[in-house]
C-alpha positions in Angstrom: 3.9 -15.4 15.2 6.1 -14.6 18.3 9.4 -16.4 18.5 8.9 -19.6 20.8 5.2 -18.8 21.4 4.7 -21.0 24.4 1.9 -19.3 26.5 -1.4 -17.5 26.0 -2.4 -14.0 26.8 -5.7 -12.2 26.8 -6.8 -8.6 25.9 -10.3 -7.4 26.4 -11.8 -5.4 23.5 -15.1 -3.8 23.3 -16.5 -6.9 21.5 -15.2 -9.3 24.1 -11.9 -10.9 25.2 -9.3 -11.9 22.7 -6.9 -14.8 23.2 -3.4 -14.5 21.7 0.1 -16.0 22.0 3.1 -14.6 23.7 6.8 -15.5 23.5 10.1 -13.8 22.7 9.0 -10.5 24.3 5.9 -10.1 21.9 2.4 -10.8 22.1 0.4 -11.8 18.9 -3.3 -11.7 18.2 -4.0 -13.0 14.8 -7.3 -12.5 12.7 -9.5 -10.3 14.9 -12.7 -9.2 13.2 -12.8 -5.4 13.1 -16.1 -5.4 11.1 -18.8 -8.0 10.2 -17.8 -10.4 7.5 -19.0 -9.1 4.2 -20.9 -12.0 3.3 -24.5 -12.7 2.1 -26.6 -9.4 2.0 -23.4 -7.5 3.3 -21.5 -8.2 0.2 -20.8 -4.8 -1.8 -22.0 -3.0 1.2 -20.1 -0.5 3.5 -18.6 -2.3 6.5 -20.8 -3.0 9.4 -19.9 -3.3 13.1 -18.4 -6.6 14.2 -20.6 -8.9 16.3 -20.0 -9.2 20.0 -18.7 -12.6 21.5 -19.1 -13.9 25.0 -16.2 -16.3 24.9 -12.7 -15.6 24.1 -12.1 -15.0 20.4 -9.2 -17.3 19.5 -6.6 -15.2 17.8 -3.9 -17.7 18.2 -3.8 -18.7 14.6 -4.0 -17.1 11.2 -7.2 -17.0 9.3 -8.0 -16.7 5.5 -7.1 -13.7 3.5 -9.6 -11.9 1.3 -10.4 -13.7 -2.0 -7.6 -13.4 -4.4 -5.5 -15.0 -7.2 -3.0 -17.4 -5.6 0.5 -15.9 -5.8 2.2 -17.5 -8.9 -0.7 -19.9 -9.5 -4.1 -20.1 -11.3 -6.2 -21.0 -8.4 -8.1 -18.7 -6.0 -7.4 -18.5 -2.4 -9.0 -16.8 0.6 -12.6 -16.3 1.5 -14.9 -13.2 2.0 -15.1 -13.9 5.7 -11.3 -13.4 5.9 -11.6 -9.8 4.4 -12.1 -7.7 7.5 -9.8 -8.9 10.0 -6.7 -7.5 11.6 -3.7 -8.8 13.5 -1.8 -7.1 16.4 1.8 -7.5 17.5 2.7 -5.8 20.7 5.7 -5.8 23.0 4.8 -7.8 26.0 3.7 -5.6 28.9 3.3 -2.6 26.6 1.5 0.5 28.0 0.7 3.6 25.9 3.1 2.7 23.1 2.9 4.4 19.7 0.9 2.4 17.1 1.9 1.6 13.6 -1.0 0.4 11.4 0.2 -1.5 8.3 -1.9 -1.6 5.1 -0.5 -4.3 2.8 0.2 -3.9 -0.9 -0.5 -6.2 -3.8 -2.0 -4.0 -6.5 -5.4 -3.8 -4.6 -5.8 -7.5 -5.7 -3.7 -9.6 -3.5 -2.0 -9.6 -0.1 -3.1 -9.9 3.5 -2.3 -8.5 7.1 -1.9 -12.0 8.7 1.0 -14.5 8.5 2.4 -15.9 6.2 1.8 -12.7 4.2 2.7 -10.4 7.1 4.5 -11.0 10.4 5.3 -7.9 12.4 6.7 -9.5 15.5 10.3 -8.3 14.7 9.1 -4.8 13.8 7.1 -4.5 17.0 10.1 -5.8 19.2 12.6 -3.5 17.7 10.7 -0.5 17.1 9.0 -0.6 20.6 5.6 0.1 18.8 2.3 -1.8 18.8 1.9 -3.0 15.2 -1.5 -3.6 13.6 -1.9 -5.2 10.2 -5.3 -5.0 8.4 -7.1 -7.0 5.7 -9.4 -5.1 3.3 -11.5 -6.2 0.5 -9.6 -6.6 -2.8 -10.2 -6.7 -6.4 -13.7 -6.3 -7.7 -15.2 -7.3 -4.2 -13.5 -4.1 -2.8 -13.0 -1.7 -5.7 -15.7 -2.2 -8.2 -17.4 1.0 -9.2 -21.0 -0.1 -8.7 -22.4 3.4 -8.0 -21.5 4.4 -11.6 -23.8 1.8 -12.9 -26.7 2.3 -10.4 -26.3 5.3 -8.1 -29.8 4.8 -6.5 -29.3 1.2 -5.4 -25.5 1.2 -4.7 -24.7 4.8 -4.0 -23.0 3.8 -0.7 -20.7 1.1 -2.2 -18.0 3.2 -3.7 -14.4 2.7 -2.6 -15.3 -0.2 -0.3 -11.7 -1.2 0.3 -11.0 2.4 1.5 -14.2 2.3 3.7 -12.8 -1.0 5.2 -9.5 0.8 6.1 -11.4 3.6 7.7 -13.4 1.1 9.8 -10.2 -0.6 10.8 -8.8 2.7 12.1 -11.9 3.4 14.0 -11.5 0.0 15.6 -8.0 0.7 16.5 -8.9 4.1 18.1 -11.5 2.4 20.2 -9.6 -0.7 21.3 -5.9 -0.4 21.0 -5.4 0.7 24.6 -6.3 -2.8 25.5 -3.1 -4.0 23.7 -0.9 -1.5 25.2 -1.2 1.1 22.4 -1.8 4.9 22.6 -4.8 5.9 20.4 -3.4 9.4 20.2 -0.3 8.3 18.3 -1.4 6.4 15.2 0.9 6.1 12.3 -0.4 4.6 8.9 2.3 2.6 7.0 1.9 0.8 3.8 3.6 -0.3 0.6 2.5 -0.1 -2.9 -1.4 -0.3 -2.8 -1.0 0.4 1.0 0.9 3.7 0.2 -1.6 4.6 -2.4 -4.4 4.0 0.0 -2.8 6.1 2.8 -2.6 9.0 0.2 -6.4 8.5 -0.4 -7.1 8.6 3.2 -5.5 12.0 3.4 -8.3 13.2 1.3 -11.2 11.0 2.8 -13.3 13.1 5.3 -14.2 10.1 7.3 -10.6 9.4 8.0 -9.8 12.8 9.4 -8.3 12.7 12.9 -7.9 8.9 12.9 -4.1 9.2 12.3 -1.4 11.8 12.7 1.5 10.3 10.6 1.9 8.3 7.4 4.7 6.1 5.9 4.0 5.8 2.2 6.4 3.2 0.7 6.3 2.9 -3.3 2.9 4.6 -3.3 2.2 8.3 -3.6 -0.8 10.5 -4.3 -1.3 10.2 -8.2 -3.0 6.9 -8.7 -6.6 7.7 -9.0 -8.8 6.2 -11.8 -11.2 8.5 -13.8 -14.9 7.7 -13.5 -15.0 6.7 -17.2 -12.4 4.0 -16.6 -14.0 2.5 -13.4 -17.5 2.6 -15.1 -16.1 0.8 -18.1 -14.6 -1.9 -16.0 -17.8 -2.4 -14.1 -19.7 -2.9 -17.2 -17.0 -5.3 -18.5 -17.1 -7.5 -15.4 -20.8 -7.9 -15.6 -20.5 -9.0 -19.3 -17.8 -11.3 -18.5 -19.9 -12.9 -15.9 -23.0 -13.0 -18.3 -25.3 -10.8 -16.1 -26.9 -7.5 -16.6 -27.4 -5.7 -13.3 -25.2 -5.3 -10.2 -27.8 -7.0 -8.0 -27.2 -10.4 -9.8 -23.5 -10.3 -8.6 -25.0 -11.2 -5.2 -25.7 -14.7 -6.5 -22.2 -15.2 -8.0 -19.5 -17.1 -6.1 -16.7 -14.9 -4.8 -14.0 -17.0 -6.6 -15.8 -16.7 -9.7 -15.8 -12.9 -9.4 -12.1 -13.0 -8.8 -11.5 -15.3 -11.9 -13.6 -12.8 -14.1 -11.9 -9.7 -12.8 -8.5 -10.7 -14.4 -10.4 -10.3 -17.8 -11.3 -6.7 -17.4 -7.9 -5.2 -16.3 -4.5 -4.6 -17.9 -1.7 -6.8 -16.7 1.2 -5.0 -18.1 2.5 -2.9 -15.2 3.2 0.2 -17.5 -0.2 0.0 -19.3 -2.1 -0.2 -16.1 -0.5 2.6 -14.3 -0.4 5.2 -17.2 -3.3 7.3 -18.4 -6.0 5.0 -20.0 -4.9 2.0 -18.0 -7.4 -0.4 -16.2 -6.8 -1.7 -12.8 -8.4 -1.8 -9.5 -8.0 1.2 -6.9 -9.6 4.4 -5.8 -12.0 6.5 -7.7 -13.2 10.1 -6.9 -16.9 9.2 -6.1 -17.9 12.5 -4.4 -18.7 10.9 -1.0 -16.0 8.7 0.3 -13.5 10.3 -1.7 -14.7 13.9 -2.9 -11.4 15.0 -4.2 -8.0 13.9 -5.5 -5.5 13.3 -2.6 -2.9 15.6 -4.2 -5.5 18.4 -4.5 -6.3 18.0 -0.8 -2.5 18.1 0.1 -2.0 21.1 -2.1 -4.9 22.9 -0.4 -3.5 22.2 3.0 -6.1 19.8 4.1 -3.5 17.1 5.2 -1.0 19.4 6.9 -1.9 17.8 10.3 -0.4 14.4 9.1 3.3 14.1 9.2 4.5 12.2 6.1 7.4 10.0 5.4 7.3 9.3 1.6 9.6 6.7 -0.1 10.3 4.8 -3.3 12.9 2.3 -4.2 15.5 3.4 -6.8 14.6 0.6 -9.4 11.0 -0.2 -8.7 10.2 -1.6 -12.2 13.1 -4.2 -12.1 10.7 -6.6 -10.3 8.3 -6.6 -13.3 11.1 -6.5 -15.9 12.3 -9.8 -14.4 9.0 -11.3 -13.4 7.2 -10.6 -16.9 10.2 -11.2 -19.2 10.3 -11.4 -22.2 6.9 -9.6 -22.6 7.9 -6.7 -20.5 10.7 -5.5 -23.0 9.5 -3.2 -25.9 9.7 -4.8 -29.2 11.1 -1.7 -30.8 12.3 1.7 -29.9 9.2 3.2 -31.4 6.9 1.3 -29.0 8.9 2.6 -26.2 8.6 6.3 -27.6 4.8 5.7 -28.0 4.6 4.7 -24.3 6.6 7.8 -23.3 4.0 9.9 -25.1 1.1 8.3 -23.2 3.2 8.9 -20.0 3.0 12.6 -20.7 6.6 13.2 -22.0 6.5 16.5 -23.9 9.3 15.3 -26.2 9.7 11.4 -26.1 12.7 11.3 -28.3 14.6 13.8 -26.1 13.5 12.1 -22.9 14.8 8.7 -24.1 18.1 10.3 -25.1 18.5 11.8 -21.7 17.8 8.5 -20.1 20.6 6.9 -22.3 22.9 9.4 -21.0 21.8 8.7 -17.4 22.2 4.9 -17.9 24.7 4.4 -20.7 24.6 0.9 -22.2 21.1 0.1 -20.9 18.8 -1.8 -23.4 15.2 -1.1 -24.2 13.9 -3.2 -21.3 16.1 -1.6 -18.7 15.4 1.9 -20.1 11.8 1.2 -19.7 12.3 0.2 -16.2 14.2 3.5 -15.3 11.6 5.5 -17.0 8.6 4.1 -15.5 10.2 3.9 -12.1 10.5 7.6 -12.4 7.1 8.3 -13.9 4.9 6.1 -11.6 6.9 6.2 -8.3 9.9 8.4 -7.8 8.6 11.7 -9.3 5.1 11.4 -7.6 6.8 10.7 -4.2 8.9 13.8 -4.5 5.9 15.9 -5.6 3.8 14.7 -2.7 6.6 15.6 -0.2 7.1 19.0 -1.7 3.4 19.9 -1.8 2.9 18.8 1.8 5.8 21.0 3.0 4.7 23.9 0.8 1.2 23.6 2.3 2.7 24.1 5.8 3.0 20.4 6.8 6.0 18.0 7.6 7.4 15.6 5.0 10.5 13.5 4.6 11.6 11.8 1.4 13.6 8.6 1.3 14.8 6.1 -1.3 15.6 2.3 -0.9 18.7 1.4 -2.9 19.3 -1.9 -1.0 19.1 -5.0 -3.0 17.8 -7.6 -0.5 17.5 -10.5 -3.1 20.6 -9.5 -5.1 20.7 -9.7 -8.9 18.8 -9.4 -11.2 16.1 -7.7 -9.0 18.4 -5.1 -7.4 16.5 -2.4 -5.5 13.1 -3.5 -7.0 9.6 -2.9 -6.0 9.3 -4.5 -2.7 12.9 -4.1 -1.6 11.9 -2.0 1.3 9.7 -4.7 2.8 12.6 -6.9 4.2 13.9 -3.6 5.8 10.6 -3.0 7.5 9.9 -6.6 8.6 13.2 -8.3 8.7 12.6 -12.1 9.3 8.9 -11.5 9.2 8.9 -10.8 5.5 7.8 -14.2 4.2 6.3 -13.6 0.8 9.6 -13.5 -1.1 13.0 -15.2 -1.1 15.2 -14.8 2.0 16.6 -11.2 2.0 20.2 -12.2 2.1 21.5 -9.0 0.5 20.9 -6.7 3.4 22.9 -6.2 6.5 21.0 -6.9 9.7 22.1 -3.6 11.1 20.3 -1.7 8.2 17.2 -3.5 9.0 17.4 -2.9 12.7 18.2 0.9 11.9 15.2 1.4 9.8 13.0 -0.4 12.3 14.3 2.0 15.1 13.7 4.9 12.8 10.1 3.9 12.2 9.6 3.7 16.0 11.0 7.2 16.4 8.7 8.5 13.6 5.6 6.8 15.1 6.6 8.3 18.5 6.4 11.9 17.0 10.0 12.5 16.6 11.9 13.4 13.5 13.2 10.2 11.5 16.8 11.4 11.4 17.4 13.4 8.3 16.2 16.9 7.0 12.8 17.6 5.7 12.3 17.4 1.8 13.7 20.2 -0.2 13.9 19.5 -4.0 16.9 21.8 -4.4 19.0 20.3 -1.7 20.5 17.0 -0.7 17.7 16.1 1.7 16.5 12.7 0.5 17.7 9.8 2.7 19.0 6.7 0.9 18.9 3.5 2.6 21.5 1.0 1.3 23.1 3.3 -1.2 26.7 4.8 -1.6 25.4 8.2 -0.4 23.2 8.9 2.6 21.7 12.1 1.3 21.0 13.1 -2.3 19.0 15.6 -4.4 15.8 13.9 -5.6 14.9 13.9 -8.5 18.4 14.2 -9.8 19.4 17.6 -11.2 20.1 16.3 -14.8 18.5 16.4 -18.4 16.3 13.6 -17.8 14.5 15.4 -15.0 14.4 18.6 -17.2 12.9 16.6 -20.2 10.1 15.5 -18.0 9.3 19.3 -17.5 9.1 18.2 -13.9 7.8 20.6 -11.4 7.4 20.1 -7.8 4.3 22.2 -8.0 
């Protein structure tokens, strides 16, 4: 919400007028439908056009998120009619400003683009951009691979969450001028599932031309599930619900589906993100997503999109702390077995190399460093390199700031307080980051969205071209030129 929101403001969209709040130099419009609510016969269907309204749509308050497990609880929150909404924060009096479209994270299972999950008033004010944050369908309601079970009846229902994001981008292109935005300068930004989504959108034909830049935080281009995995998950969900055909899902309550989906996925962060793991996300379906994002980038099909790719230096510390003691390997052999599944050519040599890089670290911390590299940092570097090799522009960054101090350090999500400042609500207060660093990053995001270089060299794996926010050194070589990187047999190709 805008600071000291004390007056109303109106914008006129193609669907009708929208009533928002203004204060503190920012106008806010919360919970605008960009597509019809996916309820009743529209459940598990591609997004349909939003209805028109004659009276003003009241966007002065937050509306429900998509159905999802309550953060830190056992209950289910949200509703299906909250799935396809977006919120907008715009500097008051804006005209033709660059636009940042935020895709929230949450493992494709949780999150929202509206307060209290997301509040982009500060980002809009400091960056000088119009900021749009979108909801999309989550969990089984957004990512269940029904076409793999019944291609005749459900052939258009693959990657529904990705289709939602594309529908939101179409809405932004057609309506953002009414909020002071420039439809020709659309930058996608997202963290975790949001970053992975942006990578998928690089390879989605229906998204071509809808955005010209992407900021991928803790989510690169290598989290795509094979068809056999998504098919098995779909079958398992039907069995968990005691039904035999996808059509019967239409009669099951949304909250019941969300409860059941927890039984068909892997909950350990390493298991779910390594080969063979089960979780929700994108699948190459042949239509919405015809090829792997990395393949599209390698072939030069994304060179028209400027990329800012980033990770935090200690992504997995969030899960090491949150999931203790189950996160720690019970033995060294269990960790070695996981390294083999992660694709390490010589697990013992790789583990020894990480012990040299991180002397004194126990098995849990070693697992954190290894999985941070395998799932986040190495894919981020590879995406940046392949984009540059194909003729595009790409910058790589690392977040080393520790907004919540110890024991989390520069964990997964540590970049969110830098992006949103005081608007980052779904976490403890970020007391460990200098306010000047937050303002600096927000200004750089504004520069990038305006089509300018962010302020450091484009990525080169052999040179110190990776920007570190909150670390001891401003520019470093990424990945580090040491034995651990060598033992991964890492190649930027």
